[in-house]
C-alpha positions in Angstrom: 96.8 105.8 95.2 94.0 108.4 95.1 94.0 109.4 98.8 98.2 109.7 98.4 97.6 111.9 95.4 95.1 113.8 97.4 96.7 114.3 100.4 100.1 114.8 99.2 99.3 117.5 96.7 96.9 119.5 99.2 99.8 120.1 101.3 102.5 121.0 98.2 100.1 123.1 96.6 99.4 125.2 100.1 102.6 125.6 101.1 103.8 126.8 97.8 101.7 129.4 97.0 104.6 131.4 94.9 104.1 128.5 92.1 101.3 127.7 90.1 100.2 123.8 90.0 98.3 122.6 86.5 96.4 119.6 87.8 95.6 117.4 85.1 92.4 115.1 84.9 91.1 112.4 82.6 87.0 113.3 83.4 85.1 116.0 85.1 86.7 116.5 88.5 85.0 117.3 92.0 86.2 121.2 93.0 87.2 119.9 96.1 90.1 118.5 95.0 91.2 122.6 93.5 92.8 122.9 96.5 93.7 126.9 96.5 93.6 129.4 93.5 97.3 128.5 92.6 95.5 125.2 90.9 94.7 125.5 87.0 92.3 122.5 86.7 92.6 121.2 82.9 90.4 118.1 81.8 92.3 115.9 79.0 90.6 113.6 76.8 90.4 110.9 76.9 89.2 109.1 79.9 92.1 106.8 81.0 90.5 103.8 81.7 92.2 101.1 79.8 95.6 100.6 78.5 95.0 101.6 75.0 93.7 104.8 76.2 96.2 105.3 78.9 98.8 105.3 75.8 96.7 107.8 74.0 96.5 109.9 77.6 99.8 109.9 78.4 101.5 110.2 75.5 99.6 112.0 73.1 97.2 114.5 75.8 100.0 114.5 78.3 102.3 115.4 75.6 100.6 118.2 74.5 98.9 120.2 77.7 102.8 119.9 79.2 104.0 121.7 76.1 101.0 124.2 75.7 101.5 125.4 79.5 105.6 125.7 79.6 105.6 123.0 82.3 109.1 123.0 84.1 108.5 119.6 85.5 105.4 116.6 85.4 104.8 115.0 88.5 103.1 111.6 87.9 101.7 110.2 91.2 100.5 106.7 89.7 103.3 104.2 88.6 102.7 106.0 84.9 104.3 108.7 82.7 104.7 110.2 79.6 107.7 108.4 77.2 107.5 110.9 75.0 107.3 114.2 76.4 110.6 116.2 76.9 109.7 117.9 80.1 111.5 116.3 83.1 109.2 113.7 85.0 109.1 112.8 88.8 107.5 109.4 88.8 106.1 108.1 92.0 106.0 104.3 91.9 104.0 102.3 94.9 104.6 98.9 94.0 105.8 96.6 91.3 103.1 94.0 92.2 102.8 92.9 88.8 106.3 91.4 88.6 105.6 89.2 91.5 102.3 88.0 90.8 101.5 88.7 87.3 98.8 85.9 87.1 96.7 87.6 89.0 96.5 90.8 86.7 94.3 90.8 83.5 96.5 90.1 80.1 96.0 93.5 78.7 96.6 95.2 81.8 99.8 93.1 82.8 100.8 93.7 79.4 101.0 97.4 79.7 103.1 96.8 83.0 105.5 94.7 81.2 105.8 96.7 78.6 106.0 100.2 79.9 107.3 100.2 83.3 111.0 99.7 82.5 110.7 102.7 80.0 108.9 104.9 82.5 111.6 104.1 85.2 114.3 105.0 82.0 112.5 107.8 81.2 112.0 109.5 85.0 114.6 112.1 85.9 113.9 111.2 89.4 111.9 108.7 91.2 109.7 108.3 94.8 109.0 105.2 96.2 106.5 104.7 98.9 108.5 102.3 100.7 112.3 100.8 101.4 111.1 97.6 99.5 109.4 99.0 96.6 112.6 100.9 96.4 114.7 97.8 95.9 112.1 95.7 93.7 112.9 99.1 91.5 116.8 98.9 91.3 116.7 95.0 91.4 114.1 94.7 88.5 115.2 97.5 86.1 118.6 98.1 87.2 117.6 101.9 88.6 120.3 104.1 90.2 119.3 104.0 93.7 120.7 107.3 94.3 118.1 108.5 91.8 115.3 107.2 94.3 113.6 108.6 97.3 111.6 107.2 99.9 108.3 109.1 100.8 106.3 106.8 102.3 102.5 107.1 102.3 100.7 108.8 106.0 97.3 108.3 107.2 94.2 110.5 107.5 93.9 112.4 110.9 90.0 110.8 110.9 91.8 107.4 112.4 91.9 107.7 115.8 91.0 105.8 118.9 87.4 105.4 120.0 86.0 105.6 123.9 84.3 102.5 125.3 80.9 103.8 124.9 81.8 104.7 121.2 83.2 101.5 121.0 79.7 100.0 122.2 77.7 101.6 119.7 79.6 100.8 116.3 79.7 97.1 117.7 76.1 97.4 118.4 75.2 98.6 114.8 77.6 96.2 113.2 79.0 93.2 115.0 75.1 92.0 117.5 77.6 94.1 120.3 80.2 91.7 119.8 83.7 92.0 119.8 86.0 91.6 116.5 88.5 91.6 114.2 88.6 93.6 111.0 89.5 93.6 107.7 89.7 96.4 105.4 91.3 96.5 101.6 90.1 94.6 98.0 88.6 91.2 98.8 90.9 89.6 96.4 93.6 86.4 96.4 96.6 88.6 96.7 95.0 89.9 100.0 95.2 86.7 101.4 91.5 86.7 102.5 90.9 83.6 102.4 93.5 82.7 104.7 92.1 84.8 107.2 88.9 83.2 106.8 90.3 79.9 107.6 92.4 81.2 110.6 89.7 82.8 111.8 87.4 79.6 111.8 90.7 77.5 113.4 90.8 80.5 116.1 86.6 80.1 116.4 87.2 76.5 117.0 90.1 76.8 119.1 88.8 79.0 121.7 84.9 78.9 121.4 85.2 82.5 121.3 81.5 84.6 120.4 84.2 87.3 118.4 83.2 88.4 114.9 85.2 88.9 112.0 84.3 91.7 109.6 85.5 92.4 106.1 85.1 96.1 104.8 85.9 96.2 100.4 84.8 95.7 97.4 85.1 92.0 95.9 88.1 92.2 93.0 87.9 89.6 90.3 89.5 86.1 91.0 87.0 85.9 94.3 87.1 82.2 94.0 89.3 81.4 96.8 87.5 83.8 99.1 84.1 82.1 98.2 85.1 79.0 98.6 87.3 79.4 102.4 83.6 81.2 103.1 81.6 78.2 102.0 83.6 75.6 104.1 83.6 78.1 107.4 82.2 76.4 109.7 81.4 79.6 111.4 80.5 81.6 108.8 77.4 83.1 110.8 80.3 85.4 112.3 81.9 86.6 109.4 80.2 89.5 107.6 81.3 91.0 104.4 80.5 95.0 104.3 81.4 95.5 100.8 82.6 99.5 100.3 82.5 101.4 103.9 82.4 105.6 103.8 84.7 107.5 104.6 82.2 108.2 108.0 82.3 104.6 108.9 85.3 103.1 108.0 87.4 104.9 110.7 84.9 104.0 113.5 84.6 100.3 112.2 88.5 99.7 113.0 89.0 101.5 116.1 86.2 99.6 117.7 87.5 96.3 116.6 89.5 94.4 118.8 92.5 93.8 116.2 93.0 94.4 112.2 94.2 91.3 110.7 96.6 92.4 107.3 98.2 89.5 106.4 98.5 89.8 102.3 100.6 88.1 100.2 102.4 91.6 99.2 102.0 95.1 99.7 104.5 98.6 98.2 103.3 100.2 101.3 100.2 98.5 103.5 98.1 101.9 104.6 95.6 99.8 107.1 98.6 98.8 109.3 99.3 102.5 109.8 95.7 103.3 109.9 95.1 100.3 113.4 98.1 102.2 114.8 96.3 105.6 114.7 93.4 103.7 116.5 96.2 102.1 118.3 95.3 99.0 117.6 97.4 95.7 117.1 98.0 94.4 114.1 98.7 90.9 112.7 100.3 91.7 109.5 102.8 89.5 107.2 106.6 88.7 106.7 107.0 89.7 103.2 107.4 92.1 101.0 107.2 96.0 103.0 105.1 94.7 105.5 108.0 94.1 108.2 109.3 97.5 107.6 106.0 99.2 107.9 105.0 97.6 111.3 108.5 97.5 112.7 108.0 95.5 116.0 104.4 96.6 116.7 103.0 94.4 114.1 102.7 90.4 115.2 104.1 89.4 111.7 102.8 85.8 110.3 104.0 83.7 107.3 101.0 84.9 105.0 100.6 81.5 103.5 100.3 80.1 106.9 96.7 79.4 108.6 97.7 77.8 111.4 100.5 81.2 112.1 97.7 83.5 111.5 95.1 81.7 113.8 97.7 81.2 116.4 98.3 85.4 116.7 94.9 85.9 116.4 94.6 83.3 119.8 97.4 85.1 121.5 95.7 88.6 121.5 92.9 87.4 122.7 94.3 84.9 125.7 97.3 87.3 126.3 96.2 90.6 127.9 99.4 91.7 128.7 100.7 90.9 124.8 97.7 92.9 123.9 98.5 95.6 125.6 102.1 95.6 124.6 101.3 96.1 121.0 98.4 98.6 121.8 101.9 100.5 123.5 103.8 99.7 120.5 101.4 100.7 118.1 101.3 104.6 119.8 104.7 104.7 119.5 104.9 103.8 115.8 102.5 106.1 114.6 104.2 109.5 114.5 106.6 107.5 112.0 104.1 107.6 108.9 102.2 111.1 108.2 101.0 113.3 105.0 103.8 115.9 105.7 106.6 113.7 105.7 105.5 112.4 102.4 104.6 116.2 100.8 108.1 117.5 102.2 109.8 114.6 100.5 108.1 115.0 97.6 108.7 118.7 97.3 112.5 118.1 97.8 112.6 115.8 95.2 110.8 118.4 92.7 113.1 120.9 93.4 115.8 118.4 92.8 114.6 117.7 89.7 114.0 121.3 88.9 117.9 122.2 89.7 119.3 120.0 87.7 117.4 121.1 84.5 118.3 124.7 85.4 
């Protein structure tokens, strides 16, 4: 979500020097986020790190600031907005995961989402969603007017690109003992299905006898018991590496040096790693649920995320069937141009103009 804000609004403010932008922060900011001289950065208290503080920040601090700076529009890019402000609001919704998996969210945060999201949707003058799937969710759960919702998608940074064979060898020497590998990046959390990826990898190893490894990049979220249990039970745990958080410098290289990306999440509002893999010209094994078929198109191998057998079978085919592998690489090349931050910024700006025009 943070990357979405950074990439989208960098493009918007640079493309529209004729307008003034007020960037609200809830903590000290890095000057790198002040992209041009038509931005006024403002820090508002308190730091919004808890649902109670969310309420204070959006319903008191934001309301006062919008009035003080005489804003024409409030663009809220992170699922939340202010109910009390009289300024027209463009709300960006990334997903409604809490509607599908409420048990995987803490009680207080779950209460905040369930109580306030219907009010946010009703309050917004216009809504932008990162996929058609998320748009359909907003319409289904909150009876929103589909004509008031734009689909803006997400993009991918240009640091994700293919590597030469020599570069791949260098990355594998550093991270996988020179072995080829499958790669996952994202939170290590039950909804991301990492436990079944581990089980499928173990099955893949048993069936093929391959020396492949499985590299898992990303922070451990809460509720990781299933992941730990799957890892502890794996016969081939020696070939599974938890990398933790990886930097912007290492992440694209780790992905591009792999054989394929595994991203069989149980739910996604968009699924950024799918598009990152396409930009690296790699095949993706992803899920046949929520937004993932929409984002992957025919360039991904779609599996039932609850079926370890299906995930393992896809992995086996990508290793043992070189014709299929090359076919998926070519489809990835053709798919990657569909999702760009320029497109996202353009959709958001047109939505801004629509809201401001309606106000006038």
